[in-house]
Residue frames relative to the residue before (quaternion, step in Angstrom):
aa qw qx qy qz dx dy dz
X 1.0000 0.0000 0.0000 0.0000 0.00 0.00 0.00
X 0.6399 0.5391 -0.3294 0.4374 3.55 0.99 -0.84
X 0.6402 0.5250 -0.3205 0.4602 3.61 1.00 -0.81
X 0.6421 0.5158 -0.3221 0.4668 3.58 1.02 -0.78
X 0.6484 0.5076 -0.3218 0.4673 3.61 0.93 -0.83
X 0.6189 0.5373 -0.3400 0.4612 3.58 1.06 -0.74
X 0.6610 0.5022 -0.3056 0.4663 3.59 0.92 -0.87
X 0.6465 0.5145 -0.3195 0.4640 3.59 0.96 -0.83
X 0.6663 0.4915 -0.3075 0.4689 3.60 0.91 -0.89
X 0.6310 0.5272 -0.3336 0.4612 3.60 1.00 -0.79
X 0.6569 0.5076 -0.3061 0.4660 3.58 0.96 -0.86
X 0.6233 0.5331 -0.3314 0.4664 3.60 1.02 -0.76
X 0.6879 0.4807 -0.2879 0.4613 3.58 0.87 -0.95
X 0.6356 0.5198 -0.3357 0.4616 3.60 1.00 -0.73
X 0.6569 0.4981 -0.3138 0.4710 3.59 0.93 -0.85
X 0.6552 0.5007 -0.3125 0.4716 3.59 0.92 -0.87
X 0.6356 0.5343 -0.3310 0.4484 3.61 0.99 -0.79
X 0.6424 0.5096 -0.3252 0.4711 3.58 0.96 -0.85
X 0.6634 0.5040 -0.3112 0.4572 3.60 0.91 -0.87
X 0.6548 0.5027 -0.3140 0.4691 3.59 1.00 -0.78
X 0.6649 0.5134 -0.3064 0.4476 3.59 0.98 -0.79
X 0.7036 0.4572 -0.2860 0.4627 3.62 1.02 -0.65
X 0.4443 0.7126 -0.4488 0.3055 3.62 1.20 -0.22
X 0.6781 0.4692 -0.3292 0.4600 3.66 0.77 -0.82
X 0.6088 0.5508 -0.3654 0.4387 3.62 1.03 -0.64
X 0.6732 0.4883 -0.3135 0.4584 3.60 0.95 -0.77
X 0.6373 0.5375 -0.3365 0.4380 3.60 1.07 -0.62
X 0.7787 0.3245 -0.1625 0.5118 3.60 1.06 -0.69
X 0.3494 0.7546 -0.4847 0.2711 3.57 1.23 0.36
X 0.3908 -0.7174 0.5283 0.2313 3.55 -1.10 0.71
X 0.4951 0.6553 -0.4391 0.3642 3.59 1.24 -0.10
X 0.5792 -0.5569 0.4613 0.3764 3.53 -1.27 0.46
X 0.6080 -0.5101 0.4396 0.4207 3.54 -1.25 0.35
X 0.0912 -0.8083 0.5800 0.0437 3.55 -0.92 0.81
X 0.1370 -0.7515 0.6438 0.0453 3.46 -1.21 0.74
X 0.0004 -0.8148 0.5783 -0.0418 3.58 -0.73 1.03
X 0.1407 -0.7250 0.6666 0.1010 3.50 -1.24 0.67
X 0.0084 -0.8249 0.5637 -0.0416 3.58 -0.78 0.99
X 0.0387 -0.7624 0.6455 0.0248 3.50 -1.24 0.66
X 0.0265 -0.7989 0.6001 -0.0313 3.56 -0.80 1.08
X 0.1078 -0.7847 0.6074 0.0602 3.56 -1.17 0.61
X 0.0305 -0.7517 0.6565 0.0545 3.50 -1.37 0.32
X 0.0233 0.7766 -0.6295 0.0135 3.53 -0.97 0.86
X 0.0216 0.7917 -0.6089 0.0456 3.52 -1.05 0.79
X 0.7661 -0.3566 0.2593 0.4675 3.52 -1.30 -0.20
X 0.8166 0.2151 -0.0803 0.5296 3.60 0.91 -0.93
X 0.7869 0.3177 -0.1186 0.5156 3.59 1.13 -0.67
X 0.0200 0.7505 -0.6597 -0.0348 3.52 -1.23 0.60
X 0.0088 -0.7996 0.5995 -0.0327 3.56 -1.09 0.75
X 0.0916 -0.7468 0.6537 0.0804 3.52 -1.26 0.56
X 0.0514 -0.7766 0.6269 0.0353 3.56 -1.16 0.62
X 0.0539 -0.7692 0.6367 0.0044 3.55 -0.92 0.99
X 0.0094 0.8280 -0.5571 0.0628 3.55 -0.84 0.97
X 0.2353 -0.7055 0.6548 0.1348 3.47 -1.37 0.57
X 0.0531 -0.8001 0.5975 -0.0107 3.59 -0.77 1.06
X 0.0127 0.7846 -0.6185 0.0410 3.55 -0.89 0.98
X 0.8411 -0.0622 -0.0177 0.5369 3.57 -0.74 1.14
X 0.7644 -0.3817 0.1811 0.4869 3.55 0.99 0.87
X 0.6882 0.4681 -0.2855 0.4752 3.60 1.07 -0.65
X 0.1138 -0.8334 0.5406 0.0165 3.55 -0.80 1.03
X 0.1214 -0.7395 0.6593 0.0605 3.48 -1.29 0.63
X 0.0386 0.8296 -0.5523 0.0723 3.57 -0.67 1.07
X 0.1962 -0.7380 0.6294 0.1437 3.50 -1.36 0.23
X 0.1156 -0.8059 0.5802 0.0228 3.55 -0.97 0.89
X 0.1729 -0.7162 0.6620 0.1377 3.49 -1.32 0.52
X 0.0648 -0.8063 0.5866 -0.0401 3.57 -0.89 1.01
X 0.0381 0.7990 -0.5998 0.0195 3.59 -0.99 0.76
X 0.1234 -0.7736 0.6215 0.0051 3.51 -1.21 0.76
X 0.0541 0.7854 -0.6137 0.0601 3.55 -0.93 0.90
X 0.1959 0.7771 -0.5696 0.1826 3.57 -0.69 1.13
X 0.2697 -0.7290 0.6047 0.1734 3.55 -1.20 0.64
X 0.0062 -0.7871 0.6139 -0.0595 3.55 -0.78 1.14
X 0.8485 -0.0686 0.0028 0.5247 3.59 -0.74 1.11
X 0.7341 -0.4320 0.2302 0.4706 3.59 0.96 0.85
X 0.6318 0.4880 -0.3335 0.5014 3.59 1.29 -0.05
X 0.2534 -0.7711 0.5686 0.1335 3.57 -0.85 1.01
X 0.1621 -0.7783 0.6038 0.0573 3.54 -0.88 1.07
X 0.0009 -0.7585 0.6515 -0.0145 3.57 -0.92 0.98
X 0.0409 0.8099 -0.5757 0.1046 3.56 -0.47 1.26
X 0.0624 0.7867 -0.6127 0.0420 3.57 -1.10 0.68
X 0.0368 0.7918 -0.6096 -0.0056 3.54 -1.28 0.39
X 0.2899 -0.6948 0.6287 0.1947 3.49 -1.41 0.27
X 0.0696 -0.8216 0.5658 -0.0053 3.56 -0.85 0.99
X 0.3052 -0.7010 0.6174 0.1852 3.53 -1.35 0.46
X 0.0228 -0.8223 0.5680 0.0258 3.60 -0.89 0.78
X 0.2449 -0.7288 0.6273 0.1242 3.48 -1.38 0.51
X 0.0212 0.8252 -0.5611 0.0604 3.58 -0.91 0.86
X 0.1948 -0.7260 0.6357 0.1755 3.49 -1.41 0.11
X 0.2000 -0.7856 0.5802 0.0787 3.57 -0.99 0.94
X 0.2084 -0.7552 0.6152 0.0875 3.53 -0.93 1.06
X 0.7992 0.3382 -0.2258 0.4427 3.58 -1.10 0.67
X 0.3544 -0.7276 0.5495 0.2077 3.52 -1.35 0.22
X 0.7863 0.2791 -0.1758 0.5225 3.61 0.31 -1.17
X 0.7225 0.1406 -0.1110 0.6677 3.55 1.16 -0.72
X 0.0303 -0.8366 0.5465 -0.0234 3.58 -0.70 1.00
X 0.1574 -0.7297 0.6568 0.1071 3.49 -1.35 0.49
X 0.0860 -0.7823 0.6167 0.0181 3.55 -0.81 1.07
X 0.0374 -0.7677 0.6392 0.0241 3.57 -0.97 0.90
X 0.1383 0.8185 -0.5482 0.1023 3.55 -1.03 0.67
X 0.2876 -0.7221 0.6063 0.1679 3.47 -1.42 0.07
X 0.1430 -0.7994 0.5805 0.0599 3.56 -1.05 0.79
X 0.2102 -0.7761 0.5885 0.0846 3.54 -1.19 0.68
X 0.5476 -0.6374 0.4420 0.3139 3.54 -1.08 0.74
X 0.2222 -0.7611 0.5965 0.1249 3.57 -0.99 0.90
X 0.7737 -0.1537 0.1600 0.5934 3.56 0.88 -0.99
X 0.1084 0.7970 -0.5908 0.0627 3.53 -1.20 0.41
X 0.1223 -0.7706 0.6177 0.0982 3.48 -1.35 0.09
X 0.0971 -0.7895 0.6041 0.0481 3.50 -1.22 0.50
X 0.0969 -0.7741 0.6238 0.0482 3.53 -1.21 0.62
X 0.1243 -0.7403 0.6562 0.0773 3.54 -1.08 0.85
X 0.1518 -0.7721 0.6140 0.0623 3.55 -0.79 1.11
X 0.0744 -0.7674 0.6362 0.0286 3.56 -0.70 1.12
X 0.6844 -0.4593 0.3391 0.4535 3.59 -1.24 -0.01
X 0.7443 0.4006 -0.2188 0.4875 3.61 1.13 -0.57
X 0.8433 0.1048 0.0259 0.5265 3.59 0.89 -0.95
X 0.3081 -0.6826 0.6255 0.2188 3.46 -1.47 0.06
X 0.0965 -0.8041 0.5865 0.0084 3.57 -0.64 1.18
X 0.1111 -0.8158 0.5673 0.0152 3.57 -0.86 1.00
X 0.0155 -0.7775 0.6277 0.0345 3.52 -1.33 0.42
X 0.1603 -0.7350 0.6421 0.1479 3.51 -1.34 0.37
X 0.4826 0.6377 -0.4384 0.4100 3.57 1.31 0.31
X 0.1692 0.7815 -0.5670 0.1978 3.55 -0.19 1.36
X 0.0262 0.7802 -0.6246 0.0222 3.55 -0.99 0.86
X 0.4359 0.7096 -0.4965 0.2450 3.53 -1.25 0.29
X 0.2059 -0.7607 0.6034 0.1219 3.51 -1.38 -0.05
X 0.1680 -0.7551 0.6142 0.1560 3.52 -1.35 -0.12
X 0.2355 -0.7238 0.6305 0.1523 3.51 -1.33 0.47
X 0.0167 -0.8221 0.5691 -0.0102 3.56 -1.06 0.62
X 0.1117 -0.7398 0.6571 0.0920 3.48 -1.39 0.36
X 0.0696 -0.7948 0.6029 0.0002 3.58 -0.98 0.90
X 0.1971 -0.7441 0.6289 0.1094 3.55 -0.98 0.94
X 0.0186 -0.8145 0.5797 -0.0123 3.56 -0.97 0.84
X 0.0865 -0.7637 0.6348 0.0796 3.52 -1.25 0.50
X 0.3673 -0.7545 0.5121 0.1832 3.55 -0.97 0.92
X 0.0448 -0.7231 0.6884 0.0361 3.49 -1.28 0.70
X 0.7757 -0.1216 0.0377 0.6181 3.58 0.08 1.28
X 0.7806 -0.2454 0.2048 0.5371 3.58 -0.70 -1.07
X 0.6114 0.5631 -0.3453 0.4357 3.60 1.26 -0.15
X 0.1730 -0.7514 0.6273 0.1097 3.54 -1.25 0.59
X 0.1999 -0.7122 0.6541 0.1578 3.53 -1.19 0.66
X 0.1322 -0.8360 0.5325 -0.0091 3.55 -0.74 1.13
X 0.0113 -0.7535 0.6573 -0.0035 3.55 -1.14 0.82
X 0.0976 0.8289 -0.5441 0.0853 3.56 -0.84 0.89
X 0.2882 -0.7092 0.6153 0.1881 3.48 -1.44 0.03
X 0.0942 -0.7902 0.6055 0.0135 3.54 -1.00 0.89
X 0.1734 -0.7731 0.6058 0.0728 3.60 -0.90 1.01
X 0.1462 -0.8243 0.5465 0.0241 3.57 -0.49 1.28
X 0.0365 0.7444 -0.6667 0.0072 3.55 -1.24 0.67
X 0.1598 0.7884 -0.5725 0.1585 3.59 -0.27 1.29
X 0.1218 -0.7780 0.6128 0.0660 3.55 -1.19 0.62
X 0.1663 -0.7612 0.6241 0.0587 3.54 -0.96 1.01
X 0.0346 -0.8283 0.5572 -0.0472 3.59 -0.76 1.06
X 0.8338 0.2677 -0.1940 0.4420 3.53 -1.41 0.27
X 0.1075 0.7789 -0.5991 0.1514 3.57 0.68 1.11
X 0.1045 0.8099 -0.5690 0.0964 3.60 -0.83 0.93
X 0.2664 -0.6791 0.6446 0.2289 3.50 -1.39 0.30
X 0.7903 -0.3204 0.1964 0.4839 3.61 -1.12 -0.35
X 0.8211 0.2388 -0.1179 0.5049 3.62 1.10 -0.52
X 0.7799 0.3046 -0.1417 0.5281 3.62 1.15 -0.42
X 0.1713 -0.7400 0.6409 0.1111 3.52 -1.14 0.80
X 0.3841 -0.7319 0.5180 0.2203 3.57 -0.77 1.05
X 0.3677 -0.7282 0.5420 0.2018 3.54 -1.08 0.78
X 0.5430 0.5799 -0.4306 0.4283 3.58 0.80 1.05
X 0.1905 -0.7081 0.6623 0.1538 3.49 -1.32 0.50
X 0.2248 -0.7720 0.5806 0.1276 3.57 -0.94 0.84
X 0.1266 -0.8155 0.5641 0.0255 3.56 -0.57 1.21
X 0.1329 -0.7517 0.6430 0.0617 3.52 -1.10 0.86
X 0.1220 0.7719 -0.6132 0.1150 3.55 -0.78 1.04
X 0.4187 0.6927 -0.5067 0.2969 3.55 -0.78 1.01
X 0.4298 -0.6998 0.5141 0.2474 3.51 -1.31 0.11
X 0.1172 -0.7747 0.6180 0.0643 3.53 -1.23 0.57
X 0.4235 -0.6753 0.5495 0.2504 3.54 -1.23 0.61
X 0.1785 -0.7822 0.5921 0.0755 3.57 -0.98 0.91
X 0.0312 -0.7570 0.6516 0.0368 3.57 -1.14 0.68
X 0.1609 0.8172 -0.5411 0.1161 3.55 -1.05 0.61
X 0.3915 -0.6734 0.5799 0.2386 3.46 -1.47 -0.09
X 0.0636 -0.7944 0.6026 0.0408 3.50 -1.23 0.50
X 0.2922 -0.6940 0.6209 0.2177 3.50 -1.40 0.17
X 0.0977 -0.7937 0.5999 0.0237 3.55 -0.93 0.95
X 0.1005 -0.8094 0.5783 0.0172 3.55 -0.76 1.10
């Protein structure tokens, strides 16, 4: 677990470093000021996610909703969270957005044959990249998101389970945007 936390922290610092290094480029850019609104979705067999973002002069602020549902060994897992992300977008007609997101809130439920165990102890983050191309004021977006979340302290009214449930994986994002 300690090695995984080290990797996550290293990835956070690398992403933050890239964002800090590109700040001077955005201040001296010859491009017009740009304002973008974006919405991306992903659906799969076990996971669904949405991301909505506002981007101004390259800097973005987004919010995502994520859910996961899977049955393993007769136990049904239902997990969800809400995250906040920060990003930077390069380019105008063709764009590349990179960013990192952090967990704001979440909940999880494990349904066994005997009980229902719940938690609101959720931690983790995700990294993402989105490619976009403009058609007039519209953007078509394709991206990839790498998730790492951990749910802990599942309990019912009398028992706390001694397990943490980790979700790690990537999902493809597609979406539309408006660019002004």
